[in-house]
C-alpha positions as CSV (number, residue, x, y, z in Angstrom):
1,L,155.9,185.7,112.9
2,F,157.3,183.3,115.5
3,A,159.6,181.7,112.8
4,G,160.8,185.2,111.9
5,I,161.8,185.8,115.5
6,C,163.8,182.6,115.5
7,D,165.5,183.4,112.3
8,A,166.4,186.9,113.5
9,S,167.8,185.4,116.7
10,N,169.9,182.9,114.8
11,A,171.1,185.6,112.4
12,M,172.3,187.9,115.2
13,Q,174.1,185.1,116.9
14,A,175.9,184.2,113.7
15,Q,177.4,187.7,113.1
16,Q,181.1,188.3,113.4
17,S,182.5,190.7,116.0
18,G,182.4,194.3,114.9
19,S,178.9,194.2,113.3
20,E,176.8,197.2,114.1
21,L,173.9,194.9,115.1
22,L,175.8,192.6,117.4
23,P,173.8,192.5,120.7
24,I,175.4,193.8,123.9
25,P,175.7,191.3,126.8
26,E,172.5,192.5,128.4
27,Q,170.5,192.0,125.2
28,D,172.2,188.7,124.5
29,N,170.5,187.1,127.5
30,S,167.1,188.0,126.0
31,L,167.7,185.9,122.9
32,P,167.6,182.5,124.5
33,M,164.6,183.7,126.6
34,S,162.7,184.3,123.4
35,L,163.0,180.6,122.7
36,V,161.6,179.8,126.1
37,W,158.7,182.2,125.4
38,L,158.0,180.3,122.1
39,S,158.4,176.8,123.5
40,S,154.6,176.4,124.2
41,S,153.8,177.3,120.5
42,V,156.5,174.9,119.3
43,K,155.1,172.0,121.4
44,S,151.6,172.9,120.2
45,C,152.8,172.5,116.6
46,T,154.2,169.1,117.1
47,A,151.0,168.0,118.9
48,S,148.5,169.5,116.4
49,L,150.2,168.7,113.2
50,P,149.1,165.0,113.0
51,A,145.4,165.9,113.5
52,L,145.7,168.6,110.8
53,L,147.2,166.2,108.3
54,Q,144.5,163.6,108.9
55,N,141.9,166.0,107.2
56,C,144.0,166.5,104.1
57,S,141.3,166.1,101.5
58,S,141.5,167.7,98.1
59,D,138.8,170.2,98.8
60,G,140.5,171.9,101.8
61,R,144.1,171.0,100.7
62,V,145.2,174.6,100.1
63,S,144.3,175.9,103.6
64,I,145.8,172.7,105.3
65,L,148.9,173.1,103.2
66,K,149.2,176.7,104.3
67,M,148.9,175.9,108.0
68,A,151.2,172.9,107.8
69,S,153.8,175.0,105.9
70,S,153.7,177.6,108.7
71,Q,154.1,175.0,111.4
72,L,157.0,173.3,109.7
73,R,158.8,176.6,109.2
74,L,158.4,177.3,112.9
75,L,159.8,173.9,113.9
76,S,162.8,174.2,111.6
77,S,163.6,177.8,112.5
78,F,163.2,177.0,116.2
79,A,165.4,173.9,116.0
80,T,168.1,175.9,114.2
81,A,168.0,178.8,116.7
82,E,167.9,176.5,119.7
83,K,171.0,174.7,118.5
84,Q,172.9,177.9,119.2
85,Y,172.2,177.7,123.0
86,T,171.9,173.9,123.7
87,T,174.7,172.4,125.6
88,T,175.5,168.8,126.4
89,A,174.1,169.3,129.9
90,S,170.8,170.9,128.8
91,M,167.6,169.4,127.7
92,P,166.4,170.6,124.3
93,I,162.9,172.0,124.2
94,L,162.4,170.6,120.7
95,S,163.9,167.1,120.4
96,K,164.9,165.4,117.1
97,E,162.5,162.6,118.0
98,S,159.5,164.9,118.0
99,C,160.7,166.5,114.7
100,R,161.0,163.0,113.1
101,G,157.5,162.3,114.2
102,A,156.3,165.3,112.4
103,I,158.2,164.3,109.3
104,E,156.7,160.8,109.4
105,E,153.2,162.3,109.6
106,V,153.8,164.4,106.5
107,L,155.2,161.5,104.6
108,E,152.1,159.4,105.4
109,S,149.7,162.1,104.5
110,G,150.7,162.4,100.8
111,L,151.0,166.2,101.3
112,L,154.7,166.1,100.5
113,K,154.1,164.2,97.2
114,H,151.5,166.7,96.1
115,S,153.8,169.6,97.0
116,L,156.9,168.2,95.4
117,E,155.0,167.6,92.1
118,I,154.0,171.3,92.1
119,S,157.3,172.8,93.3
120,L,159.5,170.6,91.1
121,G,157.2,170.9,88.1
122,L,159.4,173.3,86.2
123,S,162.6,171.3,86.9
124,Y,164.7,170.4,83.8
125,R,163.4,173.2,81.8
126,A,166.0,175.3,80.0
127,N,164.4,178.7,80.7
128,W,161.4,180.6,82.1
129,W,159.5,181.0,78.9
130,K,155.8,180.2,79.4
131,M,154.7,176.8,78.3
132,D,151.3,175.2,78.1
133,D,151.1,172.5,80.7
134,E,148.9,171.2,83.5
135,L,150.4,173.6,86.1
136,R,148.3,176.4,84.5
137,A,145.3,174.8,86.2
138,I,146.9,175.3,89.6
139,S,146.2,178.6,91.4
140,L,149.1,180.9,92.1
141,E,148.2,180.7,95.8
142,E,148.5,176.9,95.9
143,E,151.7,177.1,93.8
144,A,153.4,179.5,96.2
145,I,152.2,177.6,99.3
146,A,153.4,174.3,97.9
147,C,156.9,175.7,97.3
148,A,157.0,177.2,100.8
149,F,155.9,173.9,102.2
150,V,158.7,172.0,100.5
151,I,161.3,174.6,101.6
152,S,160.2,174.3,105.3
153,F,159.9,170.6,105.2
154,M,163.4,170.1,103.7
155,D,164.9,172.4,106.3
156,L,163.4,170.3,109.0
157,A,164.4,167.1,107.4
158,H,168.0,168.4,107.1
159,F,167.9,168.9,110.9
160,A,166.1,165.8,112.1
161,A,165.8,163.0,109.4
162,D,167.7,159.8,110.3
163,D,169.1,157.0,108.2
164,E,165.9,155.0,108.6
165,M,163.7,157.8,107.3
166,A,166.0,159.0,104.5
167,P,165.3,156.2,101.9
168,K,161.6,156.9,102.0
169,L,162.0,160.6,101.7
170,L,164.6,160.1,98.9
171,G,162.1,158.0,97.0
172,E,159.5,160.7,97.1
173,V,161.9,163.2,95.8
174,L,163.2,161.0,93.0
175,N,159.7,160.1,91.9
176,A,158.8,163.8,91.6
177,L,162.0,164.5,89.7
178,N,161.4,161.7,87.3
179,K,157.9,162.8,86.7
180,A,159.0,166.4,86.1
181,K,161.7,165.2,83.7
182,S,159.3,163.1,81.6
183,Q,156.9,166.0,81.4
184,N,159.4,168.7,80.5
185,E,162.0,167.0,78.3
186,H,159.8,167.4,75.1
187,Q,158.2,170.7,76.0
188,V,158.6,173.4,73.3
189,P,158.8,176.9,74.8
190,T,156.8,179.8,73.3
191,S,157.8,183.5,73.3
192,D,154.6,184.9,74.8
193,G,156.4,186.3,77.9
194,M,158.2,185.0,80.9
195,F,157.2,183.9,84.4
196,H,157.0,186.8,86.9
197,V,160.2,187.1,88.9
198,A,158.3,186.3,92.1
199,R,157.1,183.0,90.7
200,Q,160.7,182.3,89.4
201,S,162.0,182.9,92.9
202,W,159.7,180.5,94.8
203,F,160.3,177.7,92.3
204,I,164.1,178.3,92.5
205,E,164.1,178.3,96.3
206,A,162.1,175.1,96.4
207,E,164.5,173.4,94.0
208,Y,167.4,174.7,96.0
209,S,166.1,173.3,99.2
210,V,165.6,169.8,97.6
211,L,169.1,169.9,96.1
212,K,170.7,170.8,99.4
213,Y,169.0,167.9,101.1
214,M,169.9,165.5,98.3
215,S,173.5,166.6,98.4
216,D,173.6,166.1,102.1
217,I,172.4,162.5,102.2
218,G,173.8,161.5,98.8
219,V,172.2,159.4,96.1
220,G,173.1,156.1,94.4
221,E,175.2,156.0,91.3
222,S,172.2,155.1,89.1
223,D,170.3,158.2,90.3
224,R,173.3,160.7,90.0
225,P,172.6,161.7,86.4
226,L,169.1,162.7,87.3
227,I,170.5,165.0,90.1
228,M,173.3,166.3,87.9
229,A,170.8,167.4,85.3
230,F,168.5,168.8,88.0
231,A,171.4,170.9,89.3
232,A,172.5,171.9,85.8
233,S,169.1,173.1,84.7
234,L,168.6,175.0,88.0
235,V,171.9,176.9,87.4
236,G,170.7,177.9,83.9
237,R,167.5,179.5,85.3
238,L,169.1,181.5,88.2
239,N,168.9,185.3,88.1
240,V,170.7,188.1,89.8
241,G,170.5,187.6,93.5
242,H,170.8,183.8,93.4
243,E,174.6,183.8,93.5
244,A,174.7,181.9,96.8
245,I,172.7,179.1,95.2
246,A,175.1,178.9,92.2
247,Y,178.0,179.0,94.6
248,F,176.5,176.1,96.5
249,V,176.0,174.0,93.4
250,F,179.5,174.5,92.1
251,G,180.8,173.7,95.6
252,Q,179.4,170.2,95.4
253,K,182.2,168.0,94.0
254,A,180.0,164.9,93.8
255,L,177.5,166.6,91.4
256,F,180.2,167.0,88.8
257,R,182.1,163.7,89.2
258,T,182.2,161.6,86.1
259,D,183.5,158.2,85.3
260,G,186.4,159.2,83.0
261,D,187.7,162.1,85.2
262,Q,191.1,160.7,86.0
263,E,192.9,164.0,86.5
264,G,190.4,166.1,88.3
265,C,189.3,168.0,85.2
266,T,185.7,168.4,86.5
267,D,187.2,170.1,89.6
268,L,188.9,172.6,87.3
269,F,185.6,173.1,85.4
270,R,183.6,173.9,88.5
271,S,186.4,175.9,90.1
272,L,186.2,178.2,87.0
273,F,182.6,179.2,88.0
274,L,183.5,179.4,91.7
275,G,186.2,181.9,90.8
276,E,183.8,183.9,88.5
277,L,181.4,184.2,91.4
278,S,183.7,185.1,94.2
279,I,187.2,186.4,93.2
280,S,187.0,187.7,89.7
281,S,186.1,191.2,90.9
282,R,185.3,193.1,94.0
283,D,181.7,193.8,92.9
284,R,181.0,190.1,92.3
285,K,182.4,189.2,95.7
286,A,180.1,191.8,97.3
287,Q,177.1,190.5,95.4
288,L,177.9,186.9,96.5
289,E,178.1,188.0,100.1
290,H,174.8,189.8,99.8
291,S,173.1,186.8,98.2
292,N,174.5,184.5,100.9
293,K,172.9,186.6,103.6
294,L,169.5,186.4,101.7
295,F,169.5,182.7,101.3
296,N,171.5,181.5,104.3
297,K,169.7,183.7,106.9
298,G,172.4,186.3,107.5
299,L,172.0,189.8,108.7
300,I,170.9,191.6,105.5
301,D,171.5,195.2,104.5
302,S,168.5,195.3,102.2
303,L,165.8,193.1,100.6
304,R,166.9,194.0,97.1
305,S,168.4,191.3,94.9
306,T,171.5,193.4,94.3
307,A,174.2,194.5,96.9
308,D,174.9,198.1,97.8
309,F,178.1,198.6,95.8
310,A,180.8,200.9,97.1
311,A,181.6,202.4,93.7
312,A,180.1,202.8,90.2
313,A,180.3,199.8,87.8
314,N,183.5,199.4,85.9
315,A,182.8,199.6,82.2
316,R,185.5,196.9,81.5
317,E,184.0,194.4,83.8
318,E,180.6,192.7,84.1
319,R,179.3,193.4,87.6
320,F,177.0,190.4,87.7
321,F,177.8,186.8,86.8
322,L,174.2,185.6,86.7
323,P,172.1,184.8,84.7
324,V,174.3,182.4,82.7
325,G,171.4,180.9,80.6
326,A,170.5,177.5,79.5
327,T,173.7,176.9,77.5
328,W,176.1,177.8,80.4
329,I,178.0,174.5,80.1
330,W,178.2,174.6,76.4
331,N,179.4,178.3,76.5
332,V,182.7,177.0,78.1
333,L,183.4,175.3,74.8
334,S,183.0,178.6,72.8
335,S,184.8,180.8,75.2
336,T,188.1,182.6,74.5
337,I,191.5,181.7,75.9
338,T,193.3,184.9,76.9
339,S,197.0,185.2,77.4
340,D,197.3,188.6,79.2
341,E,199.6,187.2,81.9
342,V,201.9,185.1,79.7
343,H,205.5,186.2,80.1
344,S,207.3,183.1,79.0
345,E,206.9,179.8,77.1
346,E,206.5,178.1,80.5
347,D,203.6,180.4,81.4
348,R,202.0,179.7,78.1
349,D,202.2,175.9,78.5
350,R,200.9,176.2,82.0
351,G,197.9,178.2,80.8
352,I,197.2,175.8,77.9
353,K,197.3,172.9,80.3
354,H,194.9,174.6,82.7
355,A,192.5,175.5,79.8
356,T,192.7,172.0,78.5
357,G,191.7,170.6,81.9
358,I,188.7,173.0,82.1
359,V,187.5,172.1,78.6
360,A,188.0,168.4,79.2
361,G,186.0,168.7,82.4
362,A,183.1,170.4,80.6
363,L,183.1,167.8,77.9
364,S,183.3,164.9,80.4
365,F,180.3,166.4,82.3
366,L,178.4,166.9,79.0
367,V,179.0,163.3,77.8
368,R,177.6,162.0,81.1
369,L,174.5,164.2,80.8
370,E,173.9,163.6,77.1
371,R,174.1,159.8,77.5
372,T,171.7,159.7,80.5
373,C,169.7,162.9,81.1
374,P,170.3,165.5,78.3
375,L,169.4,169.1,79.0
376,Q,166.6,170.9,77.2
377,V,168.8,172.6,74.6
378,N,168.3,171.9,70.8
379,A,170.9,169.9,68.9
380,G,171.9,172.7,66.6
381,T,172.8,175.0,69.5
382,K,174.9,172.3,71.1
383,L,176.7,171.5,67.8
384,Y,177.6,175.1,67.4
385,H,179.3,175.4,70.7
386,L,180.9,172.0,70.2
387,C,182.3,173.1,66.9
388,N,184.1,176.0,68.5
389,V,186.6,173.6,70.2
390,C,188.2,173.2,66.7
391,L,189.3,176.9,67.0
392,F,191.2,176.3,70.2
393,P,195.0,176.0,70.0
394,E,196.3,172.8,68.5
395,D,197.8,171.8,71.8
396,M,194.3,171.3,73.1
397,L,193.2,169.2,70.1
398,R,196.2,166.9,70.7
399,D,194.7,165.9,74.0
400,D,193.3,162.4,73.6
401,A,190.5,162.9,76.2
402,I,189.2,166.1,74.4
403,T,189.1,164.4,70.9
404,A,187.4,161.3,72.4
405,Y,184.7,163.4,74.1
406,L,184.2,165.5,71.0
407,D,183.7,162.4,68.9
408,I,181.2,160.9,71.3
409,L,179.2,164.1,71.5
410,F,179.2,164.8,67.8
411,R,178.1,161.3,66.9
412,H,175.4,161.4,69.5
413,L,174.0,164.8,68.4
414,Y,174.4,164.4,64.7
415,A,172.8,160.9,64.5
416,A,169.5,162.1,65.9
417,P,167.0,163.3,63.2
418,D,166.3,167.0,63.6
419,S,164.9,169.1,60.7
420,E,165.7,172.3,62.5
421,M,169.3,171.5,63.4
422,V,171.0,173.7,60.8
423,R,168.6,176.6,61.4
424,D,169.2,176.4,65.2
425,F,173.0,176.2,64.5
426,I,172.8,179.4,62.5
427,K,170.7,181.2,65.1
428,E,173.1,180.3,67.9
429,C,176.1,181.4,65.7
430,F,174.5,184.8,65.2
431,H,173.6,185.1,68.9
432,H,177.1,184.3,69.9
433,S,178.6,186.7,67.4
434,R,177.0,189.7,69.1
435,L,176.3,191.4,65.8
436,S,173.4,193.9,65.7
437,R,170.3,192.7,63.9
438,T,169.1,194.4,60.7
439,K,166.0,194.1,58.6
440,K,165.5,191.0,56.6
441,S,167.4,190.9,53.3
442,T,165.4,191.5,50.1
443,E,168.4,191.0,47.9
444,D,167.4,187.9,46.0
445,E,163.6,188.3,45.8
446,S,163.3,189.0,42.1
447,S,161.3,186.7,40.0
448,G,164.4,185.2,38.4
449,T,165.7,183.9,41.7
450,D,166.2,180.1,42.0
451,P,163.2,178.9,44.0
452,S,165.4,176.4,45.8
453,L,167.2,179.3,47.5
454,A,164.0,180.6,49.1
455,A,165.0,179.3,52.6
456,E,168.2,181.3,52.4
457,R,166.2,184.5,52.1
458,L,164.7,183.9,55.5
459,L,168.1,184.5,57.1
460,L,169.1,187.9,58.3
461,N,172.0,189.7,56.7
462,D,173.8,189.6,60.0
463,E,173.1,185.9,60.4
464,M,174.7,185.2,57.1
465,R,177.6,187.4,57.9
466,A,178.2,185.8,61.3
467,L,178.0,182.3,59.8
468,D,180.3,183.2,57.0
469,D,182.9,184.6,59.4
470,F,182.6,181.6,61.6
471,V,183.0,179.1,58.8
472,G,185.9,181.1,57.4
473,D,187.7,180.9,60.8
474,L,187.1,177.1,60.9
475,C,188.5,176.7,57.4
476,E,191.6,178.6,58.3
477,S,192.2,176.5,61.4
478,F,191.5,173.3,59.4
479,I,194.1,174.3,56.8
480,E,196.6,175.3,59.4
481,Y,196.4,172.2,61.7
482,G,192.8,170.8,62.0
483,G,193.0,168.6,58.9
484,Q,195.0,166.0,60.8
485,Y,192.3,165.4,63.3
486,D,189.3,163.3,62.5
487,I,186.9,165.3,64.6
488,C,187.7,168.5,62.7
489,S,187.0,166.7,59.5
490,R,183.6,165.6,60.8
491,F,182.7,169.2,61.6
492,M,183.8,170.5,58.2
493,R,181.6,167.8,56.6
494,F,178.7,169.2,58.5
495,F,178.8,172.4,56.4
496,L,178.3,170.4,53.2
497,R,174.7,169.5,54.2
498,H,172.0,170.5,51.7
499,D,170.2,172.7,54.3
500,F,173.1,175.1,54.8
501,P,173.0,178.2,52.6
502,T,174.7,177.4,49.3
503,K,177.1,180.3,49.9
504,I,178.5,178.5,52.9
505,T,178.9,175.2,51.1
506,K,180.6,176.9,48.2
507,S,182.9,178.8,50.5
508,V,184.0,175.6,52.3
509,A,184.6,173.8,49.0
510,E,186.6,176.6,47.5
511,K,188.7,177.3,50.6
512,L,189.5,173.6,51.1
513,Q,189.9,172.9,47.4
514,P,193.6,171.8,47.7
515,I,192.9,169.6,50.7
516,L,189.4,168.2,50.1
517,N,190.9,164.8,50.5
518,L,191.4,165.5,54.2
519,L,187.7,165.3,54.7
520,T,188.2,161.6,54.4
521,I,188.5,159.8,57.7
522,E,191.0,157.0,57.7
523,D,189.6,153.5,58.4
524,E,186.0,154.9,58.5
525,S,183.5,152.1,58.2
526,R,181.2,151.9,55.1
527,D,178.1,152.4,57.3
528,S,179.6,155.5,58.9
529,L,180.5,157.0,55.5
530,Q,177.0,156.2,54.1
531,L,175.2,157.7,57.1
532,S,177.2,160.9,56.9
533,I,176.3,161.3,53.2
534,V,172.7,160.3,53.6
535,Q,172.2,163.0,56.3
536,S,173.7,165.6,53.9
537,M,171.2,165.1,51.1
538,K,167.6,166.2,50.6
539,G,166.3,163.0,49.3
540,G,166.4,160.4,46.6
541,L,164.5,160.7,43.3
542,P,162.1,163.7,43.6
543,S,159.4,162.1,41.5
544,L,159.1,159.3,44.1
545,D,159.7,160.9,47.4
546,S,158.5,164.5,46.7
547,S,161.8,165.9,47.7
548,S,163.0,169.1,46.0
549,R,165.9,169.3,43.6
550,D,169.2,170.9,44.7
551,S,170.0,174.5,43.7
552,S,172.0,175.1,40.6
553,A,174.6,177.0,42.6
554,L,175.1,173.9,44.9
555,L,175.4,171.5,41.9
556,D,177.9,173.9,40.2
557,T,179.9,173.9,43.4
558,F,180.3,170.1,43.5
559,A,181.0,169.8,39.7
560,T,183.6,172.6,39.9
561,A,185.4,170.9,42.8
562,L,185.5,167.6,41.0
563,K,187.1,169.3,38.0
564,K,189.7,171.2,39.9
565,S,190.8,168.8,42.6
566,N,193.6,166.5,41.5
567,K,194.0,164.8,44.9
568,L,190.6,163.2,45.2
569,T,190.3,159.4,44.8
570,R,187.1,157.4,44.4
571,K,187.2,156.5,48.1
572,D,187.4,160.1,49.3
573,Y,184.4,161.5,51.2
574,F,184.0,164.5,49.0
575,Y,184.1,162.5,45.8
576,V,181.3,160.2,47.0
577,L,179.3,163.1,48.2
578,A,179.6,165.0,45.0
579,V,178.7,162.0,42.8
580,S,175.6,161.4,45.0
581,F,174.4,164.9,44.6
582,L,175.0,165.2,40.9
583,S,173.6,161.7,40.0
584,R,170.2,162.3,41.8
585,N,169.8,165.6,40.0
586,L,170.8,164.1,36.6
587,A,168.2,161.3,37.1
588,S,165.5,163.9,38.0
589,S,166.4,166.1,35.0
590,F,166.3,163.1,32.7
591,Q,162.7,162.3,33.9
592,R,161.2,165.8,33.8
593,C,163.2,168.7,32.5
594,E,164.9,169.3,29.1
595,C,166.3,172.6,30.4
596,G,167.7,170.7,33.4
597,L,169.4,168.2,31.2
598,E,171.0,171.0,29.2
599,A,172.2,172.6,32.5
600,M,173.6,169.3,33.6
601,K,175.4,168.8,30.3
602,K,177.2,172.2,30.7
603,R,177.9,171.5,34.4
604,L,179.5,168.1,33.8
605,F,181.5,169.1,30.9
606,G,185.2,168.9,31.9
607,V,184.9,166.2,34.6
608,T,186.9,163.1,34.0
609,S,185.4,160.3,32.0
610,A,185.6,158.0,35.0
611,T,183.8,160.5,37.3
612,F,181.1,161.0,34.6
613,F,180.8,157.2,34.3
614,D,180.1,157.0,38.1
615,I,177.5,159.7,37.9
616,V,175.6,158.1,35.0
617,L,175.6,154.6,36.6
618,A,174.3,156.1,39.9
619,S,171.5,157.8,37.9
620,K,170.7,154.6,36.2
621,Q,170.4,152.9,39.6
622,M,167.9,155.6,40.7
623,L,165.8,155.0,37.7
624,C,166.0,151.3,38.3
625,D,164.6,151.6,41.8
626,E,161.7,153.8,40.6
627,R,159.1,151.1,41.4
628,G,160.7,150.2,44.7
629,T,160.5,152.0,48.0
630,N,159.3,155.5,48.0
631,T,160.2,157.1,51.3
632,I,162.8,159.8,51.4
633,V,165.0,157.9,53.8
634,D,164.8,154.6,51.8
635,L,165.6,156.3,48.5
636,K,168.5,158.3,49.9
637,V,170.0,155.1,51.4
638,T,169.5,153.3,48.2
639,L,171.2,156.0,46.1
640,V,174.1,156.6,48.5
641,G,174.6,152.8,49.1
642,F,175.1,152.2,45.4
643,V,177.6,155.1,45.0
644,V,179.5,154.0,48.2
645,D,179.7,150.4,47.0
646,R,181.0,151.4,43.6
647,C,183.5,153.9,44.9
648,L,184.9,151.6,47.5
649,D,185.4,148.8,45.0
650,D,189.1,148.2,44.7
651,S,188.7,146.4,41.4
652,A,187.7,149.6,39.7
653,D,190.2,152.3,40.8
654,L,190.2,155.7,39.2
655,Q,193.0,155.0,36.7
656,R,191.6,151.7,35.5
657,Q,188.1,153.1,35.3
658,E,189.3,156.0,33.2
659,K,190.3,153.6,30.5
660,E,187.1,151.7,30.8
661,A,185.1,154.9,30.6
662,Q,187.0,156.1,27.5
663,Q,186.1,152.9,25.6
664,L,182.4,152.9,26.6
665,W,181.5,156.5,26.4
666,Q,183.8,158.4,24.1
667,L,182.9,156.5,20.9
668,N,183.8,159.6,18.8
669,P,186.9,161.3,20.3
670,S,186.5,164.2,17.9
671,D,183.1,165.1,19.5
672,E,183.6,166.7,22.9
673,F,180.0,165.9,23.9
674,A,180.0,162.3,22.6
675,A,180.1,160.9,26.1
676,W,177.0,162.9,27.1
677,E,175.0,161.8,24.1
678,R,176.0,158.2,24.7
679,A,174.9,158.6,28.4
680,L,171.5,159.9,27.4
681,D,171.0,157.0,24.9
682,Y,172.0,154.6,27.6
683,L,169.5,156.0,30.2
684,D,166.8,156.3,27.5
685,D,167.3,152.7,26.4
686,F,167.3,151.5,30.0
687,Q,164.1,153.4,30.9
688,N,162.3,152.0,27.8
689,D,163.3,148.5,28.7
690,N,162.2,149.1,32.3
691,A,158.8,150.4,31.1
């Protein structure tokens, strides 16, 4: 109650002239007198707080925490209100020295450590979905009181803490943040409901109070990534009514500063959000003003989370900016560049330059986070938004900083093993497309369907449609201008992975048929080429690593591309990939399946003798290593390694090998399948010798 009186006094004094609740002169004199009336209670708090904290045992901790929280709130509120009236000639009722004494007592008691671990326990989480963790054992009462305690303590520390006290307090906060990060970075959310909005609010306000204090005193360079990720995850969990908190975060230049930001790109990036919050529309400006009163102790019009708007919502504008969700940074990369106000070429160039700065700022910020303290968003989702940059105007892809950041992020995300990467990519693509969901497809569920396509039937019709549209757009941009940029080639390779629907792989191969050679990256190292192909394959020899064979449709796609493309050389990425896929399935069919051999015979009919020779030799190598390692990774590496070594061998180029293959395999030129029969004899002889 006493703290509320102080807050009301402070709010009334802070009003601009013209406010309906501005006190008249006679009433104005009563406000400082209220501070005099409360002075004995304030002094009693500073005197009784040490004794209260000495009895801080685990049994009575909740009641002590509640009392201490109330006392700290009174001290901080009183100190703020008293500051309005204190002059240089007057003696303050509550001195900073007495406040520092209270802060020291709290630090020594361990109560702050306990409260920080509770109130910051949900930091670094991507959303509010319920998760199984140790916080479930804490009562809601203790959870709420701990958050209130931290809020009150941080307000008082902001007023009174000095340089000598700051390092100790900073250490307590950093320890709690590190603990929260380690607990939450591997948490998997479940969809059994969300936290109640009241719980969300007290956690958010506690995190906000900590972030304000940290931003005020500053942190060392080694700890900045931890605070950057803390702020970024907080923004992702804000709701309607928290606009003032978002505005504060985006107003902190130091939070977004990165090492490679030479041209102020991160300032453009955060200014984008500041503009969306405050100047993009009249309603958003009103909402920000209302939120600012709620969180910065202004004179509020209502306790609702939304403002009282003057007019009905405009159907063409989104009234509220929040919530932005866990992917708010990544969404910048998949946004649309509009040109409504472009009247000349100069305006267009200026707009492209501004958009380039924003995207470069977002990428720079993400690189810093991913390298040090990545956000809790799955790799497939991140890759989807990253891939969208390839759809931006070519002027942006020409920017060296953007292509460098894209390459760093792609390599970082793609290198990490993630069995759900493609599935998450497709889900995010569908979510971003804003297509309506329909019932699951039953189109290919007949008994004659290829069992290797079962995973594709799990996709919704709209998911497939969204993915197909997206990949089609990427292919068009790649043909138009993207093929000259290595990063675009890397993204197009991604869609040739075995776990993408065969329809997508086939679509990419067919649309890029004339320029499949552009998927090759100039001066790419052998290890990089091998890693890219290994990650695209299911496994090695199925009889050894229990991996499944590839679908007939996928194998047909690779074989057809090899027959039609006249620009591919043995060093090209697509050639090595296709030979790797076809050779593993030839070896598997040779071991187990006569019908599979017959299908491979028809499939490979028409490929050049040299290509056929490569496929057979790679199959032989698979059979040769049958008694060797038997893990999926080892067998994939072995197979791909052999194919890469042979294809990169300059002593056996395509033209020279063609002659070699003619002599070895086409013993009877009049028989169109002579090469196939010779190959089977070769594999059979080899297997018998090996046995």
